[in-house]
N, C-alpha and C positions, 0 to 999 in steps of 0.2 A: 845258490839261488837257481830255481828251475821255473820253466814255463810249460804248461800242459795245454795241448790243443787236440781236440777230438775230431777224428775222421767220421764222415757220415756213412761211408760204406767201404767195403774192401776194394771195390773198383777205384774209388777216389784215392785210396792209399797207394794202389799200384800206379795210378797215373802220376801221383806226386813223386814217388820214389824213383821212377824211371827204370830203364833196363839195367839190371845188376846193381841197383841202388845208386846209379851214377849221379842222379840229381842231389841226393842227400850227401853224397861224398863231396860234391863240389861246394855245397852250402857249408858243410863242416870245415872244409879247407879254407875257403875264402872268408868266411865270417867268424872263424875261430870258435866254433861251438861244437857240442856233441848232441847228435839226434838219436833218440832211442825209441823204438816202437814197442809198446806194451798193449796188446789187444787192439782196441780202436783208438788208443791214445798215443800222441807223439810228445815225448819229453825233450825239451831243449835245455841244455846245461851249458854254463859258461859264466863269463863276467856279465854284470848287469847291462852294460852298454851293448855288448855283442848279442845278448839274449833279446834285447829290445829290437835290434835291427833284424835279427833272424826271425823273431816272432812276427814282425810286420811283413816280412817277405813271405813266410809260410802262409799267413792268412791271406795275403794278396794272391798267391798262387792258387790257393783253394777256392777263392772267389772265381778265378778263371775256370777252374775245373767244374765248379757248380753251375757255371753259365753255359756249359755245353762243350768245352774242350775235353778231348779224350786223354790228353797227356800234356805234360810241361815240356815244351821244345827246348832243345839244347841251346839254341841261339837266344831265345827269349830269356832263358834262365841266366845266361852269361851277362846279358844287358842289365837285367834286373839286379843281379848281385852287385854289379859295378855301381849302380845308382844307390843301392842301399848302403854300400860301404862308404859312400860319400855323404851319407846322411839323408838320402832322398826319402821323401814322404810318400805315403800311398796316394794321396790326392794329386801328386805331381806326375803320376804314371797313368798310362792308358790301359783300360781293361783288355785282357788277353783275348776276349771274345769279340772285340770290335773288328768287324770284317767289312771290306768293300766288295770283294768278289772272291771267287774260288780259283785256285790254281788248276792246271790241267790234271794234277794228281789228286784234286779234291780237297786240298787244304785251304783254310781261310787265309786271305791276304788282306792285311789292314794295318793301321798305324800302331806303333808300339811305344811311342814316346809322346810327350806333350806337344813338342814341336811338330811332329808328324801329324798328330790329330788336328792341330790348328791348320796345318797345310791342307789336309783333306777337307775340312770344313770350309776353308776359303775357296777351294775348287768348286764345291757345291754351290756356293753363294755368289761367286763373281765370274764374269766372263773372261777376264784376263788375270792370271795369277803368276807371280814371279816366285820361284823357289830358289833361294840363294844360300849356299853353305858348302861345307866340305864333303869330300867323297864318303860314301857309305851311309849317308843320312836318309836314303830312300827317295830322293827328289824325283828321279826319273821313274823308278819302279812303282811308286804310289800313283804318280800321274798316269802311268800306263794302266794300272788297275782301275782308276777312275774312268779312263777312256773305254776300256773293255766293258765295264759295267754300263756305261752310258749307251754303248752300242747294243748291248743285250736288251736294255730297256727301251730301245728305239728312241732314245732322246736325241741321238744324232744318226746320220745315215752313213757316215764313214769316219775313219781314223786316219789322220795324216801325221807321220812321224818324220822329223827332219833335224838335221844338225849341220853346222858348217864343216866342209871338208878341207880344213886348213892343214897345211903341212907342218906338223909338230917337229921341226928340226930335220925333216926328211923331205926328199923330193918325190912328188907323185910320178914324175917322168921316168924314174928308174924302176917303178913297180911293173910287173908283167901284166899283159892283157890289155883289153880296150878300156875306155874310160869307166864303164860300169864296174869292171873288175878292179880298177884302181881305187874307186871310191867305196867299194864294198866293205873293206876293213873299218872305215870310219862309222859305218852304220850298224856294224855287228852288235854293239851293246843294246841297240834298240830291238833288234831281232831276238836277242837272248831273253830280254824281259818279256817280249811278246809270246815266245814259245813256252815260257813258264806259265802263262795264263790261259792259253788256248791250245786246242789240239792241232797238230801239224797240218792235217788234211784241211781243216777249216781255214787255217791261216793262208795256206797256199791257194785255196779257192777264193778267199776274200782279196788276196793280192791280185789274182788273175782278173777279177771282176772290178777292181778299183775301190772296193769297200775299205781296204787297208792299203795305204800308200806309204812307202818308206823311201825317202829321197833326200839328196843334198839340198841345202838351203837355197842354192842358186836356182833350183828348179821351181821355186815359189814365185819368182818375179813375174809380174804381169797377171797374176791370177786373183780371183775372188773366191774365197773358200766359204761356201754356205753349208749349213747343216753338218758341220764337222767338229770333231774334237782334235785339236792340233797341238802337238807337243814339239817344242823347240828345245833340243838338248844341247849341252855344252855351249850355252849362249855367251860365255865369257870369251869365246873365239869369234864373236860377231863384231864387225866394225859398226860404227854409228850408223852408216848408210844401210847396212844389211839389217840392223835391228828395226829401223824405221820402215824399211821395205816389208819386213815380216809382219810387223804389227798392223800395217795398213792393208794386209791381205784378208783380215777377219771379215767374214760376211754375216748374213742373217742367221740366227739360231746356231751360232758357233761359239766355241769356247777354246781359249788358248792357254797353255801352261808353258812357261819359259823357265828352264832350269840352268843353273850355272854355279861355278866356284870361282870367285874373283881371284883367288890365289894361284889358279892354274891356267892362266891365259897363255896361248901360244902366239898371240899377235905380236908383230914387231913393235918395239918400243915407241916408234913414231906414230903408230895408229891408235886412235882413241878406242877404248873398249866400249862397245855399244851397250853392254849390260850396265856398266857404270853410269853412262850418260842417261840411259832410260830411268835408272833409279832416281836421278836428280830431277829429271824433267817430269816424270809421271807420278811421283810419290803422292800427290794430293788430288789426283783425278778419281772421281767417283766411279766405281765399277772395276777398278784395278786394285789388286792387293799384293803387297810384298810380304813374303814370309822368310824369316832368317833362321837358319839352322846353326847349331853349334856342335862341338865335339860330343856333348852329352846326348845328341840325337843319333850318333853312329850306332848301327846295329850289325856291323860286320864283326870280324875277329876282334877280341878285346884289345889286342895290340894296336889296331887301327885307331881306336879312340885315344890311346896313350900317345901315339905318334902325332896326331892332330893337336892334342893339348900341348905337347912339347914344342911344336912349331908355333902355336899361338903365343906361347910365352917368350920365345926367342926371336921370332921374325916379326918385325913391326911393319 
């Protein structure tokens, strides 16, 4: 039993196959099918079930190419293959052309999964959004993309990025340098995401002028943050008092996104997790939205998804 799919152009076929046919080789290996190109036609051979999954995947990828993508990215393909192997349906996945903003290299940045798409839509519609879930689900990265785009569109006048500088089993006192040098490693992930989305010179200029601020959570106390897009990262390390303090900083025409992973808190056992408490207290307040990610939303290395799934099964 075979399935035949027609390419609309040679360029489309090249974008689908990838460099040295790497994409088709991965599809063949992971979905246990044989892909053969004959002129403008792609033949998919294998068992009926595998052909159906591979056919859906190929058609989905072609939709992305026909919507403006030049090629099928390696990371996108790995994620999609993983979902189709599990029986994922096309309508459960987000179009590859869905973009929020562009990276500094000119590539589209946007949601890749249903959970990520729901998250981005929630950020657009709500002033406070909580993104809760495991590592690799794009919680911080997509929030950063939304913040950069809001700044570009002049929907906000500044971006404020913060996270608690909690000692994850290590002592800040033993780190070299002044306090700024000591807390810098805690803020590095925020800088990494930012430099992915904007040119270095512009970022440095914005930081100098206060348009972009990256600071520990303690620096937020006593402030009112107007006309700002504020991201609180690693919120599972906030105490209940810190979470309340942060949420009450929100000023006029501002938006806040709080991200965290309940399973990776570094707070001492005696301290209540502010993110957990906020979830219970604020879940029914209009204007606040909670989005929950799962292992199926992981878009890092395929092994990360498997690791998370293994922990979810064994750690209660």
